[in-house]
C-alpha positions in Angstrom: 132.9 109.8 76.7 131.0 111.9 79.2 127.3 111.8 80.0 125.5 114.5 82.0 122.8 113.1 84.3 119.7 115.1 85.2 117.6 114.3 88.3 113.9 114.1 87.5 112.9 115.1 91.0 114.5 118.5 90.8 115.2 120.1 87.4 116.6 123.3 89.1 119.7 121.5 90.5 123.0 123.3 89.7 125.4 120.5 90.4 126.8 118.9 87.3 127.5 115.2 87.3 129.6 113.6 84.7 130.2 109.8 84.3 133.5 108.9 82.6 134.2 105.5 81.2 137.8 104.8 82.0 138.2 102.8 78.8 137.3 105.8 76.6 139.2 109.0 75.9 138.4 111.6 78.5 136.3 114.6 77.5 137.7 118.1 77.4 136.4 118.7 81.0 138.3 115.6 82.3 141.5 115.4 80.3 143.5 114.7 83.5 142.9 111.4 85.3 143.8 113.1 88.6 141.7 115.7 90.3 142.8 118.4 92.8 141.8 116.2 95.7 143.6 113.1 94.6 146.4 111.9 96.9 149.6 110.0 96.3 149.1 106.3 95.8 145.4 106.9 94.8 143.6 103.7 93.8 143.1 103.1 90.1 140.0 104.8 88.7 136.8 102.8 88.7 135.3 101.6 85.4 132.6 104.2 85.7 134.0 107.4 87.3 131.8 110.0 88.7 132.9 113.6 88.6 131.5 116.7 90.4 132.2 120.4 89.6 132.6 123.1 92.2 130.0 125.8 91.7 132.5 128.5 92.7 135.9 127.7 91.1 134.5 125.4 88.4 137.2 122.8 89.0 136.3 119.2 88.6 136.8 116.5 91.3 136.4 112.7 91.6 133.3 112.1 93.7 135.1 109.3 95.5 137.8 111.8 96.5 135.4 114.4 98.1 132.4 112.4 99.2 131.6 112.7 102.9 130.4 109.7 105.0 129.2 107.7 102.0 126.9 110.5 100.8 125.1 109.9 97.5 126.0 112.3 94.7 122.4 112.2 93.5 121.4 114.0 96.7 123.6 117.1 96.0 122.0 120.3 94.8 124.9 122.8 95.0 128.4 121.6 95.8 131.6 123.5 96.7 135.1 122.2 97.2 136.8 122.5 100.5 139.0 125.6 99.7 136.0 127.5 98.4 133.9 126.6 101.5 136.7 128.0 103.6 136.8 131.2 101.6 133.2 132.2 102.1 130.4 131.1 104.4 128.0 131.4 101.5 129.6 128.4 99.9 127.6 125.7 101.6 126.8 122.3 100.2 123.0 122.0 99.8 120.8 119.0 99.2 117.9 118.4 96.9 114.4 118.6 98.4 112.7 115.4 99.5 111.1 113.3 96.8 107.7 113.3 98.3 107.5 117.1 98.5 110.0 118.1 96.0 108.4 121.3 94.5 106.6 122.8 97.5 107.4 126.3 98.4 109.3 125.6 101.6 112.8 125.1 102.9 114.5 121.8 102.3 113.6 119.4 105.1 116.4 119.3 107.6 115.5 116.6 110.1 119.1 115.3 110.1 120.6 118.8 110.3 122.3 118.2 107.0 124.9 121.0 106.5 127.9 121.0 104.4 127.3 117.4 103.3 127.2 115.9 106.8 124.5 113.3 107.3 122.5 112.6 110.4 121.7 109.5 112.4 118.8 107.5 111.1 118.4 105.7 114.5 117.0 109.0 115.9 113.6 107.9 114.8 113.5 105.0 117.2 114.7 107.2 120.0 112.0 109.7 119.2 109.3 107.0 119.3 110.5 105.9 122.7 110.1 109.5 124.1 106.9 110.5 122.3 103.5 110.6 124.0 101.7 107.7 122.3 98.3 106.2 123.2 97.5 102.5 122.7 95.0 102.0 119.9 91.5 100.8 120.3 91.0 99.7 116.7 88.9 96.6 116.0 90.6 93.2 115.5 88.6 91.2 113.0 88.5 87.9 111.4 89.1 88.0 107.6 85.8 86.4 106.8 83.9 89.1 108.7 85.4 91.9 106.6 82.7 91.9 104.0 79.8 93.9 102.5 77.5 92.9 105.3 79.9 94.5 107.7 79.7 97.7 105.8 75.9 97.7 106.0 75.7 96.6 109.6 78.5 98.7 111.2 78.3 102.5 111.0 82.0 102.7 111.9 83.0 100.3 109.0 85.7 102.0 106.9 85.9 104.9 109.2 88.6 103.6 111.6 91.6 101.3 110.9 91.0 97.6 111.2 93.6 95.0 112.0 93.2 91.4 110.7 95.8 89.3 112.5 95.5 86.3 110.1 94.9 86.4 106.3 92.5 83.5 106.3 89.1 84.5 105.0 90.2 87.8 103.5 90.0 86.4 100.0 93.4 87.6 99.0 96.5 86.1 97.6 100.1 86.9 98.5 103.5 85.5 97.4 105.0 82.7 99.4 106.8 83.8 102.5 110.1 82.4 101.2 110.3 85.1 98.5 113.3 87.4 98.8 114.1 90.8 97.5 116.6 89.1 95.1 113.7 87.0 93.8 111.7 90.2 93.2 114.6 91.8 91.4 114.9 88.7 89.1 111.1 88.8 88.3 110.9 92.4 87.5 114.4 92.7 86.0 117.6 93.9 87.7 117.8 97.0 85.5 114.3 98.2 86.5 114.5 101.6 88.1 113.3 102.0 91.7 112.8 105.1 93.8 114.9 104.8 97.0 114.6 107.2 100.0 117.5 108.2 102.2 115.9 107.9 105.6 118.1 110.4 107.5 117.3 113.2 105.1 113.9 111.9 103.9 115.1 112.7 100.4 114.9 110.6 97.2 117.9 109.0 95.6 118.1 108.6 91.8 120.1 106.1 89.8 119.0 103.0 91.8 118.0 99.8 90.1 116.4 96.7 91.6 119.6 94.8 91.2 121.5 97.4 93.2 118.7 97.6 95.7 118.7 93.8 96.2 122.5 93.8 96.8 122.1 96.6 99.4 119.0 94.9 101.1 120.8 91.6 101.5 123.9 93.2 103.0 124.1 92.5 106.7 122.6 95.3 108.8 125.9 96.1 110.5 127.6 96.5 107.1 125.1 98.9 105.5 126.5 102.4 105.0 123.1 104.1 105.4 119.4 103.4 106.1 117.3 103.4 102.9 113.7 102.6 102.2 111.5 101.7 99.2 107.8 102.5 99.5 106.6 103.1 95.9 107.4 100.1 93.7 104.2 99.6 91.7 104.1 96.2 90.2 100.9 96.0 88.0 101.4 94.0 84.9 104.4 92.1 86.1 105.0 88.4 87.0 105.0 89.4 90.6 101.6 91.0 90.3 100.2 87.6 89.3 101.0 86.4 92.8 99.2 89.3 94.5 95.4 89.6 94.8 94.0 92.4 97.1 91.5 91.5 99.8 88.0 90.8 98.6 86.5 93.8 100.3 89.1 96.1 98.6 88.1 94.7 95.2 84.4 95.2 95.9 84.9 98.8 96.9 87.8 100.0 94.6 86.6 102.7 92.2 89.3 101.8 89.7 88.3 98.1 89.8 84.5 98.9 89.5 84.2 102.0 87.3 87.3 102.4 85.1 86.6 100.5 81.8 88.3 97.2 81.6 89.3 97.8 78.0 91.2 100.9 79.1 93.4 99.1 81.5 96.5 97.3 80.6 99.5 97.8 78.4 99.5 100.9 76.2 96.8 102.7 78.2 97.0 105.3 80.9 95.0 104.5 84.0 95.4 104.8 87.8 97.9 102.0 88.7 97.9 102.3 92.5 96.5 98.9 93.6 99.7 96.8 93.8 102.7 98.1 95.7 105.8 96.3 97.0 107.4 98.0 100.0 110.9 97.0 101.1 111.9 98.7 104.3 115.2 98.2 106.1 115.6 98.3 109.9 115.2 101.9 111.4 113.4 103.1 108.2 111.0 106.0 108.9 108.2 107.5 106.7 107.2 110.8 108.0 103.6 112.0 108.6 101.4 111.9 105.6 98.0 111.2 104.2 97.8 108.9 101.2 97.0 110.7 98.0 93.4 112.0 97.6 92.7 110.5 101.0 92.7 107.0 99.5 92.2 104.0 101.7 95.0 101.5 102.0 95.4 97.7 102.5 98.7 96.7 104.0 99.9 93.1 104.5 103.1 92.3 106.3 104.7 89.3 104.5 107.9 89.5 106.5 109.3 91.6 109.3 107.4 94.2 111.3 106.1 97.7 111.2 105.0 100.3 113.8 102.2 102.7 112.7 101.4 106.0 114.4 97.9 107.3 113.6 96.2 110.6 114.0 92.4 110.7 113.6 91.2 112.8 110.6 89.0 115.2 112.6 88.5 118.7 111.1 90.8 120.2 113.7 93.5 117.6 113.1 93.3 117.9 109.3 93.6 121.7 109.7 96.7 121.2 111.9 98.2 118.8 109.3 97.5 121.4 106.6 99.4 124.1 108.6 102.3 121.7 109.3 102.6 120.2 105.9 104.8 122.2 103.5 105.8 124.8 106.0 108.8 125.4 108.2 107.1 123.6 111.0 107.6 120.4 109.1 111.4 120.8 109.8 111.3 121.4 113.5 107.8 120.5 114.9 106.5 117.1 115.9 103.0 116.9 114.4 101.9 114.9 117.4 102.2 118.0 119.6 99.6 119.8 117.4 96.9 117.3 117.6 94.7 115.7 120.3 96.1 112.2 120.3 98.6 109.9 118.5 97.9 106.2 118.6 100.4 103.4 118.1 99.9 100.1 116.4 102.5 97.3 116.0 102.2 94.9 113.1 104.0 91.7 112.6 104.3 89.1 109.8 100.9 87.8 108.7 99.0 90.9 109.9 96.9 92.9 107.5 95.6 96.4 108.2 93.0 98.4 106.3 93.5 102.1 106.8 90.4 104.2 105.9 90.1 107.6 104.2 92.1 110.5 105.5 93.9 109.0 108.5 97.2 110.8 109.1 100.0 108.3 109.8 103.7 107.8 110.0 105.5 104.4 109.8 108.6 103.1 111.6 110.4 99.8 110.6 111.9 98.1 113.7 113.3 95.2 111.5 113.7 94.5 107.8 110.2 94.1 106.3 108.7 93.0 103.0 105.1 94.4 102.6 102.5 94.3 99.8 99.7 96.8 99.7 97.7 99.2 97.6 95.5 102.3 97.5 91.8 102.5 96.6 89.1 105.1 96.5 85.5 104.1 97.5 82.0 105.3 97.9 81.7 105.4 101.7 83.6 108.6 102.5 84.0 110.6 99.2 83.6 113.9 101.0 86.8 113.3 103.0 88.6 112.1 100.0 87.8 115.4 98.3 88.8 117.3 101.5 92.3 115.7 101.4 92.6 116.6 97.7 91.9 120.2 98.7 94.7 120.0 101.3 97.1 118.6 98.6 96.3 121.6 96.4 96.6 124.1 99.2 100.0 122.7 100.3 101.2 122.6 96.6 101.8 118.8 96.5 103.2 118.2 92.9 100.8 116.4 90.6 103.4 113.6 90.4 102.5 112.7 94.0 98.7 113.0 93.7 96.2 110.3 92.9 96.6 109.7 89.1 93.6 110.6 86.9 91.5 111.5 89.9 89.2 113.8 88.0 88.6 111.4 85.1 87.9 108.6 87.6 85.4 110.8 89.3 83.6 111.3 86.0 83.4 107.5 85.4 82.0 107.1 89.0 79.5 109.9 88.5 78.3 108.6 85.2 77.8 105.1 86.6 75.8 106.2 89.6 73.7 108.4 87.4 72.6 105.4 85.4 71.9 103.5 88.6 69.8 106.4 90.0 67.8 106.6 86.7 67.0 102.9 87.1 65.7 103.6 90.6 68.4 101.5 92.4 68.5 101.9 96.2 71.8 102.9 98.0 72.7 103.1 101.7 72.6 106.6 103.2 76.4 106.7 103.5 76.8 106.0 99.8 74.2 108.6 98.8 76.0 111.2 100.9 79.3 110.3 99.2 77.9 110.5 95.7 76.4 113.8 96.5 79.9 115.0 97.4 81.1 113.6 94.1 78.3 115.4 92.2 79.1 118.7 93.7 82.7 118.2 92.7 81.7 117.4 89.2 79.4 120.4 89.0 82.5 122.5 90.0 84.3 120.9 87.1 81.3 121.7 84.8 81.6 125.3 85.8 85.2 125.4 84.8 84.2 124.0 81.4 81.4 126.7 81.1 83.0 129.7 82.6 86.8 129.3 82.9 89.4 130.9 80.6 90.5 129.1 77.5 93.3 127.1 79.1 91.1 126.2 82.1 88.3 125.1 79.8 90.7 123.0 77.8 92.2 121.3 80.8 88.8 120.6 82.3 87.5 119.1 79.1 90.5 116.8 78.7 89.6 115.2 82.1 86.2 114.2 80.8 86.1 110.6 79.5 84.4 111.0 76.1 83.7 107.3 75.8 81.2 107.5 78.7 80.3 111.2 79.2 78.9 113.0 76.2 77.6 116.1 77.9 79.6 116.7 81.1 77.7 119.7 82.4 74.3 117.9 82.0 75.6 114.7 83.6 77.0 116.6 86.6 73.9 118.6 87.3 71.5 115.7 86.7 73.5 113.5 89.0 73.4 116.2 91.7 69.7 116.6 91.3 68.9 112.9 91.3 71.1 112.1 94.3 69.6 114.9 96.3 66.1 113.8 95.5 67.1 110.3 96.6 68.3 111.8 99.9 65.2 113.9 100.2 67.1 117.2 100.3 67.2 120.4 98.2 67.7 119.1 94.7 68.8 122.1 92.8 70.3 125.0 94.9 73.8 126.0 94.1 74.1 129.1 96.2 75.5 127.3 99.3 78.2 125.6 97.3 81.7 127.0 97.2 83.0 127.8 93.7 86.5 127.1 92.6 88.9 130.0 92.5 88.9 132.0 89.3 91.6 131.2 86.8 94.4 133.7 86.5 94.2 136.3 83.8 90.5 136.5 83.5 87.9 138.8 84.9 85.2 136.2 84.5 84.9 132.8 85.9 83.4 130.9 88.8 85.3 133.0 91.4 83.8 136.4 90.2 81.1 137.8 92.5 77.7 137.4 91.0 74.5 139.3 91.7 72.3 137.2 93.8 68.8 136.4 92.5 65.9 136.4 94.9 64.1 133.1 94.5 60.8 132.2 95.9 61.0 129.0 98.0 57.9 126.8 97.6 59.4 124.2 99.9 59.4 121.6 97.2 62.2 122.4 94.8 64.1 125.1 96.6 62.8 127.6 94.1 65.7 127.0 91.7 65.0 125.1 88.4 67.2 124.4 85.4 66.4 123.6 81.9 64.5 120.4 81.3 63.7 120.2 85.0 61.2 117.6 86.0 59.6 117.7 89.4 59.6 114.8 91.8 56.7 112.4 91.2 54.0 111.9 93.8 54.9 109.2 96.3 51.3 108.4 97.4 47.8 108.9 96.0 44.3 107.8 97.0 40.8 108.5 95.5 37.3 108.2 97.0 33.8 109.0 95.8 30.2 109.2 97.0 26.9 109.8 95.3 23.6 111.4 96.4 20.2 112.4 94.9 17.6 114.8 96.2 14.6 116.8 94.9 14.6 120.5 95.2 12.6 123.5 93.9 14.1 126.3 91.9 12.6 128.8 89.5 14.6 129.6 86.4 14.8 133.3 85.4 12.2 134.3 82.9 13.2 134.9 79.3 16.6 133.2 79.5 17.6 129.9 78.2 19.3 127.9 80.9 22.3 127.0 78.8 23.0 130.7 78.0 22.4 132.1 81.5 25.1 133.2 84.0 22.7 131.8 86.5 24.0 128.4 85.8 27.4 129.1 87.2 26.9 132.1 89.3 25.8 130.8 92.7 27.4 127.6 93.5 25.6 125.4 96.0 23.0 128.1 96.7 21.6 127.6 93.2 20.1 124.3 94.2 18.8 125.2 97.6 15.0 125.5 98.0 14.0 129.2 98.0 11.3 130.8 100.1 7.8 131.2 98.6 5.1 129.1 97.1 6.4 125.8 95.9 3.6 125.7 93.3 5.1 128.7 91.6 8.4 127.0 91.2 9.8 124.1 89.2 10.8 120.8 90.7 14.3 119.8 89.9 16.0 116.5 90.8 19.7 117.0 91.4 22.1 114.0 91.4 25.6 114.6 92.8 28.8 112.6 92.8 31.8 113.8 94.8 35.3 112.6 94.0 38.2 113.3 96.4 41.8 112.8 95.3 44.7 113.1 97.8 48.3 113.1 96.6 51.4 113.5 98.9 55.2 113.8 98.5 58.2 114.7 100.7 59.6 118.3 100.5 62.7 119.9 101.9 60.7 121.1 104.9 58.4 118.2 105.5 55.5 117.1 103.4 53.3 118.4 100.6 49.7 117.2 100.5 47.3 118.1 97.7 43.6 117.4 98.3 41.4 117.9 95.3 37.6 117.6 95.6 35.3 117.7 92.5 31.5 117.5 92.4 29.5 116.4 89.4 25.9 117.6 89.4 23.1 116.3 87.1 19.9 118.4 87.0 16.6 117.0 85.7 13.7 119.5 85.5 10.2 118.5 86.2 7.6 121.3 85.8 5.1 121.6 88.6 
C-alpha cells in the first residue's frame, strides 16, 4: 500500500514521497524491494519505507539509501539522483522555502548555503553573535507588583520599551512547575499531536513531526542529536497544559481578545484568535531570525527552564523602513539586518525571568542552552497605530495570511464597537488610548469604504469580516467612532481628505483608489467644514447669563395720523427712537421707557482654538403719558 504525502507549507513542491508498508504488497511503482542505490548486504527494509523519485529519470530510490547528512525528506522540493546530477548542472536538489515566509516572492533562504542537499552548521549563529556589534540594553528592570495599570498611567514610556521582570512574584501569573519535561507535555497533549518543527540551519519548516517524536529528539543528549531543531509555535489553548498557564495580570487587562472578543464565541467549535498561550521548546544553538510578531502584537515571554539571548532593534520609522526593505528580499539571504539600522541591543534571559516586549520591536532570538518557555501575543489600546503600521508591512512584504494575526479585522470591529459605546456614555480615556482608538477608527473607515465602493469580491470579503452579532451598520459605526474620538481629542472630527485610501481592487475602474474631484469646503474652524448625514455639532462646553434693568423718562412725539402699532417708526430707529429730541418739550409726549438687558455667553473648543458666542438682548417697555 502506498500513500502520497503533501506538504501543507508548499503545495507547489515537485518531489513525490511514497511510504510503503513492508508488510503489504508493494505498489506498481515499488514492485522491487531494492532500489538503484541499494548496496550488497543492505539492511532489511524498515517497517515504514520512504521512497523518493528522481525528477529527471523518474526512477524510485529508498530515501535511506540517498539521504545526505541526515537530511529530512520533508525539506526537499526537487530531487535528482546522483547520475542525473552528474549529467547536467541544471539538476540540482532544491529545498522548500522556510515555513515563516513560505509564499513570499523571493529566493529560498540560503543562510546555510544549502546546495545539492548539503546542510550547514547551525553553530554559526553563536559565532555570528560573538562577532556582531551589539550594545548593552538600557531596558527597565521592574518588580512584578509594579507592572500594573497605575504604571501605564504614570509612565509615558510604559509599553513602549521592553521590560524585564527578573522574578515572577507579583506578576499575577501562573506557570507549570519547573519539574515539567517535554515528555510530560507530550503526554498531556497526546503523542500523536502534530507540531511544527524548524530546521535551524536552513530556517525551514519540517513536516511530519509529532509531539512524541519531538520529545524523543529533545531528550536525546546534545552530543547525539543529528541536527539543531526548534519549536516556537505550539499553541496550547483548550488543553490540560493550558490549565496550568495564566498570563501576567497586566496582559489580561490589556489584551483585546480577552476584553472585547465575546466570551460565548471562544472555546471548542468556534473560530477565534488563539494566540495567548504558546509553549516554546528550543534546543541549544537554536536561532530565530529577525522578525516582528504578527500585526505588531506585544509579547509576554517567561523562561521556565534554560536561557535565551534576545537581540532588539527599536521600531523607529527609519528602522521599520529598513526592515521592510530587508524582509522578503534577496538581502534577507546575505545581509545582516543589524548593519542597516542604528543600533542592536542584546538582552540575556535566564530561568525565572519574564520579559514583556511591546508593539513593533524587531527582534531575533538565540538559545545558548536547551530552554522551555511559555508566552503569548496580545494586541492592546496603547499603540494601535504602530500595530496597524506593522500590518501594512506584512501586506507589503507578502506575508501569507497563515502567518498573520488571526481574525485581525473582525477583532478590530469588536474593539471599535466597544469604544463607541463607551464614548457615547461620556467615558474618559487617557490621551494615548484616544490616539490609538483614532487609528483604529481610521482603519475601520477604510474597511467601510471597501464595503461601499469596492468590487463585488472585495465587498463580500470586507462584509464577512464584520461581526454581525455586535455591528449592525458597519459604515455608520466606523464613521461615528472616528467622529466621537476626534471630538474627545479636540481635533478635526470629520475630514477624510488627509487619510490614505486603500489601493483599488483589481478589475474595477471604481473604488477607493480612483482619483476623485476635490470639493472646496469652507472651513469655519469648528467642524472642519465637512459634515455627514445625521451630523450633530459638538455641544457648548460653558455658558453664562447676566441681566440688568433700568427705567428713565423721555420725550418723543409720535407721527401724526399713524397708529403706533402699525407704524414703521416703531422698529425703524433703534436706540435713537427713545432719545429726547430738540424742541419744545410741551409739544411732545412724555414716555417712560423701562429696559432689561440680558447677556448670554457660550464657549466651546475648535480645531483652531476657541469659539465664543456673545448674545445681547434688550427688552423695552414703553408707557405713554400725554403732556
